[in-house]
C-alpha positions as CSV (number, residue, x, y, z in Angstrom):
1,X,-0.1,-0.2,0.2
2,X,1.5,3.4,-1.0
3,X,0.8,6.7,1.4
4,X,1.6,9.7,0.3
5,X,3.5,12.6,2.2
6,X,0.9,14.9,2.5
7,X,-1.5,12.2,4.2
8,X,1.7,11.0,6.5
9,X,1.5,14.8,8.2
10,X,-2.0,15.1,8.0
11,X,-1.8,11.7,10.5
12,X,1.1,12.5,12.6
13,X,-0.5,16.6,12.8
14,X,-4.1,14.6,13.9
15,X,-2.3,11.9,16.8
16,X,-0.3,15.2,18.0
17,X,-3.5,17.4,18.8
18,X,-5.5,13.7,20.6
19,X,-1.8,13.9,22.4
20,X,-2.2,17.4,23.6
21,X,-5.8,17.3,24.5
22,X,-6.0,13.9,26.6
23,X,-2.0,15.2,28.1
24,X,-4.4,18.4,28.8
25,X,-6.7,16.4,30.1
26,X,-4.8,14.0,32.7
27,X,-2.5,17.3,33.3
28,X,-5.8,18.5,34.6
29,X,-6.6,15.6,37.3
30,X,-2.8,15.4,38.2
31,X,-2.8,18.6,39.6
32,X,-6.2,18.6,41.3
33,X,-5.3,15.7,42.7
34,X,-1.5,16.9,44.1
35,X,-3.5,20.3,44.9
36,X,-2.0,22.9,42.6
37,X,-6.0,23.3,40.9
38,X,-7.1,25.7,43.2
39,X,-4.0,27.7,42.4
40,X,-5.2,27.6,38.7
41,X,-8.7,28.6,39.6
42,X,-7.8,31.8,41.8
43,X,-5.2,32.8,38.4
44,X,-8.5,32.2,36.4
45,X,-10.8,34.1,39.3
46,X,-8.1,36.7,40.7
47,X,-7.8,38.0,43.9
48,X,-9.6,41.7,42.2
49,X,-13.0,40.9,41.0
50,X,-13.4,43.8,38.8
51,X,-10.5,42.5,36.8
52,X,-12.9,41.0,34.4
53,X,-10.4,38.6,34.1
54,X,-12.3,35.3,34.0
55,X,-13.6,36.4,30.7
56,X,-9.3,37.8,29.4
57,X,-8.3,33.9,30.8
58,X,-9.6,32.1,28.2
59,X,-7.6,33.4,25.4
60,X,-4.2,31.7,26.8
61,X,-3.9,28.6,24.9
62,X,-2.5,26.3,28.1
63,X,-5.5,27.9,29.8
64,X,-8.3,27.4,27.2
65,X,-7.1,23.7,27.2
66,X,-7.3,23.8,31.3
67,X,-10.0,24.7,30.7
68,X,-11.5,23.1,28.5
69,X,-10.5,19.6,30.5
70,X,-12.8,21.0,33.5
71,X,-15.7,21.8,32.1
72,X,-15.9,18.2,30.2
73,X,-15.6,17.0,33.7
74,X,-17.6,19.7,35.6
75,X,-21.0,19.0,33.2
76,X,-20.5,15.0,33.1
77,X,-21.4,15.6,29.1
78,X,-24.0,17.6,29.4
79,X,-26.6,18.9,26.7
80,X,-25.0,21.8,24.4
81,X,-25.7,24.7,26.6
82,X,-28.9,26.8,24.7
83,X,-28.0,30.9,24.3
84,X,-29.4,32.7,27.1
85,X,-29.7,29.3,29.2
86,X,-28.4,28.3,32.7
87,X,-26.6,24.9,33.4
88,X,-28.2,22.9,36.2
89,X,-29.6,26.4,37.7
90,X,-31.1,24.1,40.7
91,X,-27.5,22.6,41.4
92,X,-29.4,19.2,41.2
93,X,-27.0,17.4,39.1
94,X,-23.2,16.3,40.4
95,X,-20.7,16.7,38.0
96,X,-19.3,13.7,37.0
97,X,-16.2,11.8,37.9
98,X,-16.7,14.4,41.5
99,X,-18.0,14.0,45.0
100,X,-22.0,14.7,45.8
101,X,-20.4,18.6,46.5
102,X,-19.4,20.1,43.3
103,X,-22.4,20.7,40.9
104,X,-22.3,20.1,37.3
105,X,-21.5,23.3,34.9
106,X,-20.9,25.8,38.3
107,X,-17.1,26.2,38.5
108,X,-15.5,27.2,42.0
109,X,-15.0,30.5,42.2
110,X,-11.9,32.0,44.9
111,X,-12.3,30.2,47.5
112,X,-15.2,28.3,46.1
113,X,-18.5,26.2,47.3
114,X,-20.1,23.1,48.0
115,X,-22.9,21.3,46.9
116,X,-25.3,20.6,49.9
117,X,-28.1,19.4,50.4
118,X,-30.5,22.5,51.8
119,X,-32.4,23.8,48.9
120,X,-35.2,26.2,48.3
121,X,-36.3,23.5,46.0
122,X,-36.0,20.4,45.0
123,X,-33.1,18.5,47.4
124,X,-29.9,20.5,46.5
125,X,-28.2,23.6,46.6
126,X,-24.6,25.1,47.2
127,X,-23.7,26.9,50.0
128,X,-20.7,29.8,50.2
129,X,-18.5,29.7,53.5
130,X,-15.7,32.2,54.0
131,X,-13.1,31.1,56.6
132,X,-13.6,33.9,59.9
133,X,-10.3,33.9,60.3
134,X,-9.1,35.3,57.0
135,X,-12.1,36.4,55.6
136,X,-12.3,36.9,51.6
137,X,-14.4,35.7,48.8
138,X,-16.1,32.4,47.9
139,X,-18.3,31.6,45.2
140,X,-19.2,29.5,41.6
141,X,-19.3,30.8,38.5
142,X,-20.6,30.2,35.1
143,X,-20.8,31.7,31.5
144,X,-24.3,32.4,30.2
145,X,-23.8,33.7,26.3
146,X,-26.4,35.5,24.7
147,X,-25.4,37.0,21.7
148,X,-27.5,39.6,21.5
149,X,-28.3,41.1,18.1
150,X,-30.0,44.4,19.7
151,X,-30.3,45.4,23.5
152,X,-32.7,43.6,25.5
153,X,-33.7,43.9,29.3
154,X,-32.1,40.4,31.4
155,X,-33.7,39.9,34.5
156,X,-31.1,37.7,36.7
157,X,-32.3,36.4,40.0
158,X,-31.6,33.6,42.7
159,X,-32.8,32.9,46.1
160,X,-30.9,32.9,49.0
161,X,-30.8,32.3,52.9
162,X,-27.6,33.6,55.0
163,X,-26.4,32.9,58.7
164,X,-24.8,35.1,60.5
165,X,-23.4,37.7,57.1
166,X,-20.9,40.1,58.6
167,X,-19.3,42.4,56.1
168,X,-15.8,43.6,56.0
169,X,-14.4,47.0,55.9
170,X,-14.6,48.2,52.8
171,X,-17.1,45.6,51.5
172,X,-19.7,46.0,49.1
173,X,-20.8,42.4,47.7
174,X,-22.1,40.6,51.1
175,X,-24.2,37.5,49.9
176,X,-25.5,38.6,46.6
177,X,-25.8,37.7,42.5
178,X,-22.4,39.2,40.9
179,X,-22.4,40.2,37.5
180,X,-19.3,40.9,34.8
181,X,-21.5,41.8,31.7
182,X,-19.5,42.1,28.8
183,X,-20.8,43.4,25.6
184,X,-20.5,43.5,21.7
185,X,-17.5,45.9,21.7
186,X,-15.6,43.9,24.5
187,X,-15.9,46.3,27.3
188,X,-17.3,44.8,30.5
189,X,-20.4,46.4,32.7
190,X,-19.7,45.1,36.3
191,X,-23.1,44.6,39.3
192,X,-23.9,43.0,41.3
193,X,-27.7,42.9,43.4
194,X,-28.1,44.4,46.8
195,X,-25.9,42.7,49.4
196,X,-27.6,40.6,52.5
197,X,-26.2,40.4,55.4
198,X,-27.0,38.8,59.2
199,X,-29.2,35.8,59.3
200,X,-31.7,35.1,57.4
201,X,-34.3,32.5,55.8
202,X,-34.6,32.2,51.8
203,X,-35.7,35.2,50.0
204,X,-35.4,36.3,46.4
205,X,-32.8,38.4,45.3
206,X,-31.8,39.8,41.5
207,X,-31.3,42.7,39.3
208,X,-32.6,43.5,35.5
209,X,-29.4,44.5,33.3
210,X,-32.2,46.9,31.7
211,X,-31.9,49.3,34.7
212,X,-28.1,49.9,34.1
213,X,-27.1,53.0,31.6
214,X,-24.0,51.4,31.2
215,X,-25.5,48.5,29.6
216,X,-25.7,50.6,26.2
217,X,-25.9,48.0,24.1
218,X,-26.7,44.7,23.4
219,X,-24.8,41.8,25.6
220,X,-22.5,39.1,24.4
221,X,-22.1,37.1,27.2
222,X,-22.1,37.2,31.4
223,X,-20.0,35.5,34.3
224,X,-22.5,35.3,36.8
225,X,-21.0,34.2,40.2
226,X,-23.3,33.6,43.7
227,X,-20.8,35.2,46.1
228,X,-19.8,35.9,49.3
229,X,-17.6,38.7,49.0
230,X,-15.4,40.4,51.5
231,X,-17.3,38.7,54.5
232,X,-17.9,36.7,56.9
233,X,-20.1,34.2,57.9
234,X,-22.1,31.7,55.5
235,X,-24.8,31.7,52.8
236,X,-26.9,29.6,50.6
237,X,-28.0,29.3,46.9
238,X,-30.6,27.8,45.1
239,X,-33.1,28.8,41.9
240,X,-30.5,30.9,40.0
241,X,-32.4,32.0,36.7
242,X,-31.1,34.2,33.5
243,X,-34.3,35.6,31.8
244,X,-33.9,37.7,28.5
245,X,-36.8,40.2,27.6
246,X,-38.2,41.7,24.6
247,X,-38.6,46.0,25.1
248,X,-41.6,46.6,25.7
249,X,-43.9,49.8,24.4
250,X,-43.3,52.5,26.4
251,X,-45.4,54.3,28.8
252,X,-45.4,57.1,31.8
253,X,-46.8,56.9,35.5
254,X,-47.6,60.2,37.0
255,X,-47.3,60.6,41.4
256,X,-47.3,62.8,44.1
257,X,-45.5,61.4,46.6
258,X,-46.7,62.6,50.2
259,X,-50.2,62.7,50.4
260,X,-50.4,67.0,50.4
261,X,-53.4,69.0,50.1
262,X,-52.2,70.5,46.8
263,X,-52.2,66.8,45.0
264,X,-56.2,67.3,45.4
265,X,-56.5,71.2,45.1
266,X,-53.8,71.6,41.8
267,X,-53.0,68.0,40.3
268,X,-56.1,66.4,40.4
269,X,-57.7,69.1,38.3
270,X,-54.2,69.4,35.7
271,X,-54.6,65.8,35.4
272,X,-58.3,65.8,34.4
273,X,-57.7,67.8,32.2
274,X,-55.8,65.7,30.4
275,X,-58.4,62.8,31.0
276,X,-55.0,60.7,32.8
277,X,-55.5,59.0,36.3
278,X,-52.7,59.2,38.5
279,X,-51.0,57.8,41.8
280,X,-50.0,59.3,45.5
281,X,-48.6,57.7,47.9
282,X,-49.4,58.7,51.4
283,X,-48.1,59.5,54.7
284,X,-51.1,57.8,56.9
285,X,-50.3,59.7,60.3
286,X,-51.0,63.0,58.3
287,X,-53.8,61.8,56.5
288,X,-56.2,64.8,57.7
289,X,-53.5,67.0,58.9
290,X,-53.0,70.2,58.0
291,X,-51.5,71.2,54.1
292,X,-52.6,67.3,53.8
293,X,-55.9,64.9,51.9
294,X,-58.2,63.9,54.5
295,X,-59.6,60.4,54.0
296,X,-63.1,61.2,52.0
297,X,-60.6,63.2,49.5
298,X,-58.4,60.1,49.2
299,X,-61.8,58.0,48.8
300,X,-62.8,60.2,46.1
301,X,-60.0,60.0,43.7
302,X,-59.6,56.0,44.1
303,X,-64.0,56.3,42.6
304,X,-62.1,59.1,40.1
305,X,-59.6,55.8,38.8
306,X,-56.5,57.5,41.1
307,X,-53.9,55.3,42.9
308,X,-53.7,55.1,46.4
309,X,-49.5,54.2,47.8
310,X,-48.7,53.8,50.8
311,X,-45.5,55.9,51.8
312,X,-45.4,54.5,55.6
313,X,-47.2,55.4,59.3
314,X,-44.4,58.5,59.6
315,X,-42.0,58.7,57.0
316,X,-39.4,58.0,58.8
317,X,-35.9,57.0,57.2
318,X,-36.6,52.7,57.6
319,X,-33.1,51.9,57.6
320,X,-32.4,53.4,61.8
321,X,-35.9,52.2,62.6
322,X,-35.6,48.4,64.3
323,X,-37.1,45.0,62.3
324,X,-39.8,45.6,64.4
325,X,-40.4,49.0,64.0
326,X,-39.9,48.5,60.2
327,X,-43.0,45.9,59.9
328,X,-44.9,48.1,61.8
329,X,-44.0,50.7,58.9
330,X,-44.7,48.2,56.4
331,X,-48.1,46.8,58.1
332,X,-49.7,49.3,59.7
333,X,-50.1,51.2,57.4
334,X,-51.2,49.4,54.4
335,X,-54.2,47.8,57.4
336,X,-54.6,51.4,58.3
337,X,-55.2,52.2,55.3
338,X,-57.5,49.3,53.7
339,X,-59.6,49.7,56.5
340,X,-60.7,52.7,54.9
341,X,-61.4,51.4,51.9
342,X,-58.8,52.0,50.1
343,X,-56.5,49.4,47.8
344,X,-52.9,49.4,48.4
345,X,-50.4,47.4,46.4
346,X,-47.4,49.0,46.7
347,X,-45.0,50.5,48.8
348,X,-42.6,54.0,48.2
349,X,-40.2,54.5,50.7
350,X,-39.7,57.2,52.8
351,X,-36.7,59.4,51.7
352,X,-35.8,56.2,49.6
353,X,-34.2,54.8,51.5
354,X,-33.6,51.1,52.1
355,X,-31.3,47.9,52.6
356,X,-31.7,44.4,52.0
357,X,-34.0,43.4,55.2
358,X,-36.2,45.8,54.3
359,X,-37.1,45.0,51.0
360,X,-37.5,41.3,51.5
361,X,-39.9,42.0,54.6
362,X,-41.3,44.9,52.2
363,X,-41.6,42.9,49.3
364,X,-43.9,39.8,51.8
365,X,-46.9,42.5,51.9
366,X,-46.6,44.3,48.7
367,X,-46.1,44.4,45.0
368,X,-43.2,46.8,44.6
369,X,-41.3,48.8,47.1
370,X,-40.2,51.5,45.1
371,X,-36.6,53.9,46.3
372,X,-36.2,56.9,44.8
373,X,-33.3,55.9,42.2
374,X,-33.2,58.3,39.0
375,X,-34.1,55.8,35.4
376,X,-36.7,53.9,33.4
377,X,-37.8,50.6,34.1
378,X,-37.3,47.8,31.3
379,X,-39.7,44.6,31.0
380,X,-38.8,42.6,34.2
381,X,-38.1,45.1,36.8
382,X,-38.2,43.2,39.8
383,X,-39.8,44.8,42.8
384,X,-37.1,46.0,45.0
385,X,-35.9,48.0,41.7
386,X,-38.1,50.0,40.6
387,X,-36.6,53.7,39.6
388,X,-38.0,56.9,39.3
389,X,-37.5,60.6,37.2
390,X,-37.9,63.3,40.7
391,X,-39.7,65.9,39.6
392,X,-37.6,69.5,41.7
393,X,-37.3,73.0,40.9
394,X,-34.5,72.4,38.2
395,X,-36.8,70.6,35.8
396,X,-38.7,72.0,32.9
397,X,-40.8,70.8,30.2
398,X,-37.4,69.7,27.9
399,X,-36.6,67.5,30.8
400,X,-40.1,66.0,30.8
401,X,-39.9,65.6,27.0
402,X,-36.4,64.4,27.4
403,X,-37.6,61.2,30.2
404,X,-40.6,60.3,27.5
405,X,-38.9,59.7,24.8
406,X,-36.0,57.7,25.8
407,X,-39.4,55.9,27.5
408,X,-40.7,55.9,24.0
409,X,-36.7,54.4,22.5
410,X,-36.5,52.1,24.9
411,X,-39.7,50.6,25.5
412,X,-39.7,51.4,29.2
413,X,-41.9,52.4,32.0
414,X,-40.5,55.8,33.4
415,X,-42.7,57.1,37.3
416,X,-42.2,60.8,37.4
417,X,-43.0,61.5,41.2
418,X,-43.7,65.2,42.2
419,X,-44.4,66.6,46.1
420,X,-45.7,69.7,46.3
421,X,-47.7,71.8,43.6
422,X,-47.8,75.2,44.3
423,X,-46.6,78.8,43.8
424,X,-43.7,78.6,46.4
425,X,-42.3,75.6,49.0
426,X,-39.7,75.3,52.0
427,X,-36.9,72.8,49.9
428,X,-36.6,72.4,45.9
429,X,-39.3,69.6,45.7
430,X,-42.4,71.7,44.8
431,X,-43.9,72.8,41.3
432,X,-46.0,75.3,40.3
433,X,-49.1,75.2,39.1
434,X,-48.6,76.5,35.5
435,X,-45.3,74.5,35.0
436,X,-47.5,71.2,36.0
437,X,-50.0,72.0,33.2
438,X,-46.7,72.8,30.8
439,X,-45.9,69.6,31.8
440,X,-48.4,67.1,31.5
441,X,-49.3,69.3,27.9
442,X,-45.4,68.1,27.1
443,X,-46.3,64.4,27.8
444,X,-49.6,64.4,25.8
445,X,-48.1,66.2,22.9
446,X,-45.9,63.1,22.8
447,X,-48.3,60.4,22.8
448,X,-47.5,57.6,25.2
449,X,-50.2,56.3,27.6
450,X,-50.1,57.3,31.3
451,X,-51.3,54.7,33.3
452,X,-51.2,54.5,37.0
453,X,-48.2,52.9,39.2
454,X,-50.3,49.6,39.0
455,X,-51.2,49.4,36.3
456,X,-47.2,50.3,34.9
457,X,-46.3,47.3,37.5
458,X,-48.7,44.9,35.7
459,X,-47.0,45.7,32.6
460,X,-43.8,45.6,33.4
461,X,-43.0,43.8,36.9
462,X,-41.6,40.5,37.8
463,X,-44.9,38.9,38.3
């Protein structure tokens, strides 16, 4: 039999390639045995989390081979990942060739993780525990490929519980979901959900990429990390989810905070002139007080199609109160309003102040808990991250037009918040009646749909 030189060369190249792949895989296993794989994982995740090195490391040929061997081992021959999906989101599947502590599809991040029988649903979850004598960062990570052709909001969520989680000086992660979001041009946006501390049962956490101004182009891929960062204690994670949404059709909510009398005397006629209904956030202990609406006026607003939102009992900064006091502000204010026949679905935080504990408590009683962070709301907005556009004496009709146009162009929900409607005020949070009418006309001229807060939530909220 005669062999051509070209054929022989091709055979030799194929054999060399096979040898390299086999060596890489067994080298990885050997390194695991002698303990050096922990060192490789630390290189991949980096001490500085914000370096984004996870994504860049795969460009190094030798490290790529090691990662390839690792992924074959950890996924256990799982089906090819569908774009935008997560492998093993509930950690139910064990990685092939490992003990039960390793979940298929999830690689260790820094100090790593353990797969355990402690779950929100199903039988398994993962736990992260930082060394109390030397707190650092622990986690699991996975790459989710989206390869978007246009900008679409992506909802990233999961469930978490914690035991004695204490933040370290300068830390900002706590127990949270951290993401490195790679855009089409290669730039990276770093973000994490609201950090969780203390001891608590299972709660829902996460964020929507559509709320991040820096995500201004389509997303290529995301490195997602359930993380316990720069903190002591123990955290459990389960039911991680990534959901991509189509943009909506832009709408606007017009809201008046604090329940001042001017809402009824000035805002109501201006809104009725346009044929719209608004929403008002009410401080219950101020009802019937001088300068504030009474129960009959609030009931009249509801009959006209307006919505009443709770703004607490006392309008105190909830972050300064005990847990029991926070519960009273949240729950008793709702009961007081409901006893007067008012339908209450949402809460507006006094001063916009919150933490993870307040949001977790609030979303047990309300569909959403609205802060005062500035921005717009994409489809799939989560109950604790609704953004607003706050009106001050510096706001004019041109600014309103910009907000509305952004909502229309991006298919988002905007919540425009006013306070006192009067010729004068004692701070920057008042709007003259003539300015209000001009701003409302600007909104009308745009043709955008005007909805109450709850109607906006029903269209855009993560239900």
